Backbone as a chain_set.jsonl record, in Angstrom:
{"seq": "XXXXXXXXXXXXXXXXXXXXXXXXXXXXXXXXXXXXXXXXXXXXXXXXXXXXXXXXXXXXXXXXXXXXXXXXXXXXXXXXXXXXXXXXXXXXXXXXXXXXXXXXXXXXXXXXXXXXXXXXXXXXXXXXXX", "coords": {"N": [[3.684, 6.595, 6.18], [2.544, 4.837, 4.85], [-0.389, 4.47, 5.458], [-2.759, 5.003, 4.476], [-3.046, 2.312, 3.458], [-5.492, -0.036, 4.195], [-6.878, -2.778, 6.403], [-9.261, -4.584, 4.756], [-9.589, -4.015, 2.033], [-10.547, -4.599, -1.227], [-9.949, -6.915, -4.113], [-10.913, -7.801, -7.482], [-10.516, -10.167, -9.716], [-10.622, -11.306, -12.837], [-10.316, -14.312, -15.789], [-10.263, -16.21, -19.002], [-9.878, -19.576, -19.284], [-7.367, -20.78, -20.681], [-5.336, -22.608, -23.195], [-2.743, -22.475, -22.384], [-2.782, -21.71, -19.457], [-2.954, -24.225, -18.677], [-2.075, -27.385, -16.582], [-1.048, -28.916, -18.261], [0.039, -27.812, -20.179], [1.826, -25.911, -18.186], [3.612, -28.36, -17.142], [3.168, -29.078, -14.898], [1.222, -31.096, -14.593], [-0.327, -33.781, -16.502], [-3.12, -32.933, -17.858], [-5.535, -31.127, -19.373], [-6.497, -28.858, -17.526], [-7.101, -26.085, -15.598], [-4.38, -25.188, -14.094], [-2.59, -25.424, -11.015], [-0.146, -23.552, -10.444], [-1.184, -21.481, -12.148], [-3.292, -20.736, -10.952], [-2.475, -19.962, -8.327], [-0.446, -17.706, -9.297], [-2.662, -15.941, -10.571], [-4.065, -15.675, -8.069], [-1.831, -13.892, -6.928], [-1.624, -11.984, -8.577], [-3.695, -10.616, -8.117], [-3.744, -10.069, -5.554], [-1.66, -7.937, -5.965], [-2.794, -6.103, -7.371], [-4.904, -5.173, -5.571], [-3.716, -3.537, -4.108], [-2.363, -1.609, -5.351], [-2.72, 0.98, -6.418], [-3.049, 2.21, -4.015], [-0.295, 2.56, -3.28], [2.657, 4.938, -3.141], [3.934, 6.87, -5.782], [6.343, 4.885, -7.145], [6.659, 2.772, -5.347], [5.964, -0.571, -5.009], [5.283, -4.086, -5.087], [6.089, -7.295, -3.551], [5.587, -10.561, -4.07], [5.975, -12.519, -1.115], [4.796, -14.956, 0.472], [2.584, -18.212, -0.168], [0.144, -19.759, 0.679], [-1.941, -22.149, -0.301], [-5.033, -23.754, -1.221], [-6.071, -25.906, -3.896], [-8.684, -27.198, -5.041], [-10.635, -27.77, -6.888], [-11.371, -28.698, -10.326], [-10.814, -26.805, -13.303], [-12.218, -26.599, -16.593], [-10.719, -25.549, -19.705], [-11.677, -22.805, -21.614], [-13.345, -22.249, -19.643], [-14.708, -19.476, -16.848], [-12.599, -17.891, -14.649], [-12.658, -16.664, -11.742], [-11.078, -14.283, -9.206], [-10.793, -13.133, -5.998], [-9.358, -10.974, -4.202], [-8.443, -9.963, -0.366], [-7.504, -7.878, 1.649], [-6.322, -8.443, 4.341], [-4.768, -7.638, 6.671], [-2.226, -4.953, 7.469], [1.208, -4.989, 8.65], [3.334, -3.298, 9.147], [5.315, -2.846, 6.452], [4.916, -5.444, 5.449], [1.8, -7.069, 3.975], [-1.31, -8.759, 4.417], [-2.873, -11.079, 3.175], [-6.823, -12.755, 2.378], [-7.269, -15.16, -0.13], [-9.475, -16.347, -2.87], [-10.427, -18.38, -5.322], [-12.661, -18.965, -8.064], [-14.915, -20.783, -10.012], [-17.637, -20.998, -12.238], [-19.016, -22.982, -11.316], [-18.96, -22.331, -8.391], [-16.45, -22.353, -5.255], [-12.924, -22.794, -5.999], [-10.174, -23.12, -5.24], [-8.65, -21.623, -2.245], [-7.033, -19.451, 0.307], [-4.017, -17.997, 1.733], [-1.846, -15.413, 1.403], [0.983, -13.184, 1.4], [2.829, -10.285, 1.108], [5.296, -7.438, 0.492], [5.993, -4.61, 0.815], [8.013, -2.435, -1.553], [10.469, -0.127, -2.505], [10.578, 0.301, -5.561], [13.151, 1.284, -7.413], [15.161, 0.987, -5.5], [15.041, -1.541, -4.785], [15.561, -2.979, -7.408], [17.981, -1.869, -7.631], [19.7, -2.749, -5.239], [19.269, -5.885, -6.226], [20.39, -5.908, -8.302], [23.243, -5.554, -7.63], [23.638, -7.65, -6.192], [24.335, -9.051, -8.702]], "CA": [[3.757, 6.758, 4.758], [1.4, 3.693, 3.922], [-1.478, 4.55, 6.346], [-4.081, 4.949, 3.227], [-3.408, 0.773, 3.374], [-5.775, -0.436, 5.291], [-7.399, -4.098, 6.191], [-10.737, -4.572, 4.352], [-9.094, -3.411, 0.655], [-10.45, -6.279, -2.026], [-9.931, -6.63, -5.676], [-11.564, -9.157, -8.024], [-10.01, -10.168, -11.565], [-11.263, -12.622, -13.894], [-9.718, -14.891, -16.792], [-10.934, -17.5, -19.388], [-8.807, -20.168, -19.181], [-6.699, -21.182, -22.081], [-4.457, -24.02, -23.049], [-1.532, -21.7, -21.766], [-3.103, -21.889, -18.09], [-3.16, -25.804, -18.064], [-1.411, -28.187, -15.923], [-0.5, -29.605, -19.634], [1.384, -26.15, -20.311], [2.674, -25.548, -17.175], [4.08, -29.098, -16.702], [2.81, -29.634, -13.539], [0.344, -32.146, -14.698], [-0.608, -34.136, -17.729], [-4.156, -32.819, -18.209], [-5.579, -30.043, -19.878], [-7.209, -28.27, -16.496], [-6.813, -24.881, -14.991], [-3.313, -25.348, -13.47], [-2.183, -24.828, -9.563], [0.537, -22.432, -10.595], [-1.593, -20.052, -13.137], [-4.362, -20.206, -10.035], [-1.46, -19.216, -7.83], [-0.117, -16.479, -10.273], [-3.976, -15.21, -10.781], [-4.171, -15.022, -6.669], [-0.944, -13.084, -6.333], [-1.885, -10.79, -9.735], [-5.455, -9.76, -7.714], [-3.32, -9.24, -4.605], [-0.9, -6.98, -6.458], [-3.942, -5.409, -8.151], [-5.837, -4.703, -4.589], [-2.977, -2.212, -3.296], [-1.444, -0.819, -6.505], [-3.775, 2.442, -6.77], [-2.949, 3.086, -2.923], [1.171, 3.316, -2.879], [2.724, 6.136, -3.639], [4.991, 6.63, -6.781], [8.009, 4.328, -7.302], [6.59, 1.773, -4.927], [5.211, -2.066, -5.567], [4.715, -4.809, -3.908], [6.708, -8.48, -3.949], [4.752, -11.626, -3.098], [6.809, -13.227, 0.008], [4.386, -16.29, 1.019], [1.86, -18.436, -0.354], [-0.105, -21.023, 1.063], [-3.408, -22.319, -0.715], [-5.186, -25.366, -1.219], [-6.767, -25.735, -4.705], [-9.275, -28.618, -4.743], [-11.552, -28.182, -8.06], [-10.332, -28.708, -11.728], [-11.627, -25.925, -14.157], [-11.706, -27.083, -18.257], [-9.968, -24.69, -21.15], [-12.983, -22.057, -21.697], [-14.332, -21.571, -18.392], [-14.192, -18.205, -16.197], [-12.262, -18.29, -13.19], [-12.643, -15.195, -10.861], [-10.18, -14.431, -7.868], [-10.68, -11.902, -5.042], [-8.397, -11.356, -2.897], [-8.679, -9.194, 0.596], [-6.2, -7.41, 2.592], [-7.135, -8.697, 6.259], [-3.921, -6.727, 8.004], [-0.948, -4.524, 7.043], [1.926, -4.968, 9.452], [4.476, -1.921, 8.355], [5.469, -2.894, 5.049], [4.018, -6.453, 5.024], [0.649, -7.205, 3.699], [-1.758, -10.318, 4.566], [-4.222, -11.403, 1.883], [-6.949, -14.013, 2.193], [-7.455, -15.374, -2.015], [-10.545, -17.134, -3.032], [-10.479, -18.373, -6.862], [-14.223, -19.735, -8.0], [-15.783, -21.047, -11.154], [-18.882, -20.79, -12.337], [-19.466, -23.797, -10.373], [-17.998, -22.048, -6.988], [-14.96, -22.088, -5.188], [-11.731, -24.145, -6.784], [-9.142, -22.74, -4.532], [-8.398, -20.568, -1.65], [-6.065, -19.803, 0.853], [-3.37, -16.719, 2.068], [-1.118, -14.997, 0.231], [1.77, -12.221, 1.808], [3.273, -9.306, -0.039], [5.821, -6.773, 0.52], [5.781, -3.118, -0.109], [9.374, -2.226, -2.001], [10.888, 1.29, -3.472], [11.139, -0.243, -6.608], [14.217, 1.695, -7.288], [15.954, 0.603, -4.638], [15.071, -2.845, -4.456], [16.329, -3.577, -8.086], [19.528, -1.646, -7.77], [20.313, -3.926, -4.506], [19.225, -7.122, -6.7], [21.822, -5.399, -9.53], [24.605, -5.284, -6.805], [24.123, -9.397, -6.223], [25.076, -9.702, -9.931]], "C": [[2.872, 5.842, 3.77], [0.021, 3.451, 4.598], [-2.091, 4.548, 5.729], [-4.07, 3.19, 3.213], [-4.004, 0.071, 4.272], [-7.089, -1.723, 5.244], [-9.06, -3.559, 5.503], [-10.751, -4.206, 2.582], [-9.606, -4.836, 0.228], [-10.339, -5.531, -3.47], [-10.402, -7.969, -6.203], [-10.856, -8.675, -9.439], [-10.452, -11.278, -11.886], [-10.476, -12.979, -15.103], [-10.381, -15.916, -17.279], [-9.787, -18.314, -19.528], [-8.62, -20.915, -20.695], [-5.719, -22.385, -22.288], [-3.19, -23.361, -22.296], [-1.907, -22.043, -20.103], [-3.102, -23.201, -17.822], [-2.278, -26.133, -17.431], [-0.283, -28.837, -17.254], [0.979, -28.978, -20.115], [2.452, -26.157, -19.552], [3.954, -27.059, -16.778], [4.033, -29.476, -15.703], [1.657, -30.717, -13.39], [0.432, -32.601, -15.755], [-2.031, -33.451, -18.357], [-4.195, -31.39, -18.297], [-7.073, -29.154, -18.941], [-6.576, -26.556, -15.923], [-5.277, -25.659, -14.224], [-3.125, -24.839, -11.905], [-1.049, -23.627, -9.913], [-0.164, -21.672, -11.351], [-2.96, -19.916, -11.782], [-3.574, -19.181, -8.95], [-0.93, -17.762, -8.577], [-1.345, -15.432, -10.421], [-3.841, -14.738, -8.993], [-3.274, -13.587, -6.382], [-0.943, -11.933, -7.328], [-3.037, -10.108, -8.999], [-4.959, -9.059, -6.577], [-2.57, -8.182, -4.696], [-2.015, -5.773, -6.747], [-4.896, -4.275, -6.645], [-4.895, -3.341, -4.099], [-2.23, -0.851, -4.659], [-1.7, 0.932, -6.13], [-3.222, 3.059, -5.338], [-1.063, 3.049, -2.543], [1.652, 4.161, -3.242], [3.945, 5.997, -4.594], [6.123, 6.069, -6.579], [8.13, 3.171, -6.323], [5.65, 0.565, -5.494], [5.59, -2.743, -4.677], [5.389, -6.263, -4.594], [5.982, -9.456, -3.299], [6.349, -12.336, -2.307], [6.351, -14.653, 0.288], [3.1, -16.736, 0.177], [1.137, -19.751, 0.148], [-1.874, -21.416, 0.57], [-3.546, -23.719, -0.94], [-6.1, -25.222, -2.725], [-7.447, -27.35, -5.306], [-10.413, -29.211, -5.911], [-11.006, -27.669, -9.04], [-11.374, -27.936, -12.459], [-10.867, -26.403, -15.792], [-11.433, -25.674, -18.811], [-11.625, -24.298, -21.139], [-13.404, -21.597, -20.714], [-13.669, -20.336, -17.984], [-13.613, -18.708, -15.314], [-12.359, -16.87, -12.767], [-11.652, -15.377, -9.44], [-10.852, -13.121, -7.639], [-9.738, -12.174, -3.808], [-8.498, -9.825, -2.02], [-7.654, -8.838, 1.77], [-6.87, -7.325, 4.054], [-5.721, -8.121, 7.091], [-2.816, -6.471, 6.957], [0.23, -4.363, 8.368], [3.002, -4.341, 8.911], [3.996, -2.018, 6.935], [4.71, -4.203, 4.211], [2.331, -6.569, 4.973], [0.007, -8.635, 3.738], [-2.776, -10.389, 3.95], [-5.043, -12.503, 2.684], [-7.018, -14.005, 0.56], [-8.626, -16.748, -2.204], [-10.518, -17.226, -4.688], [-11.766, -19.369, -6.953], [-14.128, -19.558, -9.851], [-17.006, -20.645, -11.336], [-19.812, -21.867, -11.358], [-19.427, -23.473, -8.777], [-16.598, -22.212, -6.871], [-14.191, -23.332, -5.685], [-10.534, -23.799, -5.85], [-8.868, -21.625, -3.419], [-7.334, -20.438, -0.402], [-5.416, -18.032, 1.388], [-2.329, -16.628, 1.187], [-0.644, -13.538, 0.874], [2.454, -11.521, 0.698], [4.112, -8.379, 0.788], [6.222, -5.407, -0.072], [7.18, -3.021, -0.205], [9.088, -0.61, -2.876], [11.041, 0.334, -4.481], [12.699, 0.113, -7.333], [15.605, 1.166, -6.887], [16.356, -0.891, -4.448], [15.693, -3.416, -6.067], [17.479, -3.204, -8.55], [20.4, -2.426, -6.669], [20.212, -5.378, -5.084], [20.591, -6.511, -7.898], [23.161, -5.798, -8.817], [25.224, -6.765, -6.827], [24.672, -10.015, -7.846], [26.78, -9.439, -10.008]], "O": [[2.582, 5.944, 2.578], [-0.638, 2.435, 4.375], [-2.798, 3.641, 6.168], [-5.164, 2.696, 2.937], [-3.348, -0.483, 5.154], [-7.998, -1.74, 4.414], [-9.725, -2.545, 5.714], [-11.81, -4.146, 1.958], [-9.376, -5.893, 0.815], [-10.496, -4.376, -3.866], [-10.332, -9.027, -5.576], [-10.684, -7.597, -10.007], [-10.639, -12.198, -11.091], [-9.874, -12.026, -15.599], [-11.052, -16.628, -16.532], [-8.725, -17.8, -19.88], [-9.423, -21.4, -21.492], [-5.425, -23.062, -21.303], [-2.701, -24.119, -21.458], [-1.073, -22.767, -19.559], [-3.258, -23.476, -16.633], [-1.345, -25.33, -17.449], [0.912, -29.114, -17.157], [2.151, -29.304, -20.301], [3.629, -26.319, -19.876], [5.021, -26.807, -16.218], [4.863, -30.32, -15.365], [1.241, -31.131, -12.308], [1.3, -32.037, -16.421], [-2.001, -33.458, -19.587], [-3.457, -30.576, -17.743], [-8.191, -28.904, -19.392], [-5.395, -26.242, -16.072], [-5.391, -26.83, -13.86], [-3.598, -23.73, -11.661], [-1.399, -22.566, -9.396], [0.442, -20.604, -11.267], [-3.562, -18.842, -11.781], [-3.872, -18.007, -8.733], [-1.281, -16.721, -8.023], [-1.113, -14.223, -10.401], [-3.55, -13.581, -8.691], [-3.691, -12.553, -5.859], [-0.316, -10.92, -7.015], [-3.297, -8.956, -9.347], [-5.306, -7.908, -6.312], [-2.587, -7.374, -3.767], [-1.916, -4.641, -6.274], [-5.326, -3.123, -6.716], [-5.415, -2.274, -3.772], [-1.823, 0.31, -4.639], [-0.925, 1.779, -5.685], [-2.934, 4.255, -5.328], [-0.679, 3.56, -1.491], [0.924, 4.56, -4.151], [4.851, 5.199, -4.351], [6.967, 6.627, -5.877], [9.188, 2.551, -6.218], [4.742, 0.756, -6.303], [6.127, -2.361, -3.638], [5.327, -6.473, -5.806], [5.707, -9.341, -2.104], [7.439, -12.548, -2.84], [7.194, -15.547, 0.368], [2.433, -15.795, -0.254], [1.716, -20.816, -0.066], [-2.844, -20.92, 1.143], [-2.699, -24.611, -0.91], [-6.922, -24.307, -2.675], [-6.848, -28.296, -5.818], [-10.911, -30.332, -6.008], [-10.344, -26.632, -9.053], [-12.572, -28.207, -12.371], [-9.687, -26.522, -16.122], [-11.986, -24.707, -18.286], [-12.557, -25.038, -20.823], [-13.9, -20.471, -20.751], [-12.561, -19.975, -18.382], [-13.863, -19.866, -14.98], [-12.103, -15.972, -13.57], [-11.547, -16.416, -8.788], [-11.302, -12.304, -8.443], [-9.503, -13.035, -2.961], [-8.6, -8.751, -2.613], [-7.181, -9.603, 2.611], [-7.598, -6.517, 4.63], [-5.776, -8.263, 8.313], [-2.472, -7.184, 6.015], [-0.035, -3.424, 9.118], [3.65, -4.996, 8.094], [2.981, -1.614, 6.368], [4.193, -4.237, 3.095], [1.667, -6.156, 5.924], [0.585, -9.593, 3.223], [-3.701, -9.633, 4.25], [-4.445, -13.183, 3.518], [-6.84, -12.94, -0.031], [-8.514, -17.87, -1.711], [-10.586, -16.173, -5.321], [-11.948, -20.32, -6.193], [-13.609, -18.739, -10.609], [-17.482, -19.866, -10.511], [-20.91, -21.662, -10.839], [-19.839, -24.313, -7.977], [-15.746, -22.237, -7.759], [-14.601, -24.49, -5.776], [-9.765, -24.757, -5.922], [-8.893, -20.502, -3.923], [-6.756, -21.494, -0.144], [-6.158, -17.051, 1.419], [-1.947, -17.485, 0.391], [-1.512, -12.672, 0.976], [2.641, -12.008, -0.417], [3.754, -8.392, 1.966], [6.673, -5.195, -1.197], [7.821, -3.398, 0.776], [8.139, -0.14, -3.504], [11.775, -0.602, -4.165], [13.353, -0.834, -7.769], [16.655, 0.977, -7.501], [17.438, -1.375, -4.118], [16.392, -4.42, -5.931], [18.077, -3.735, -9.485], [21.558, -2.757, -6.925], [20.972, -6.194, -4.564], [21.685, -7.069, -7.981], [24.071, -6.331, -9.452], [26.34, -7.174, -7.147], [25.229, -11.088, -8.076], [27.436, -9.913, -10.935]]}, "num_chains": 1, "name": "protein.A"}
């Protein structure tokens, strides 16, 4: 069912850093620079978008693991670009490499895993937990 999802699929996303993307806003720090949680969210979003068009109707993916390093600060009003590359599909499990950069070079990198779900079944199972 997911044979068309193969290693090598890539996708890029860009965003301009705003105050709502900063460590000061997230509460993960006290400075107005691109927050690590915001970088991780961008990485997850980019990976999700990489495979979304390859999934059958009614299917989606959920993040299951993130292992990244954030090694350079990016100030407000700077553009951040993220690239996700599918390295491997293991059944319904997807393994990505992710890299975030600004105009001066890489700011963070790592790996991210996602799992393919049937959205309706996933939400029904979740509702049963309530």
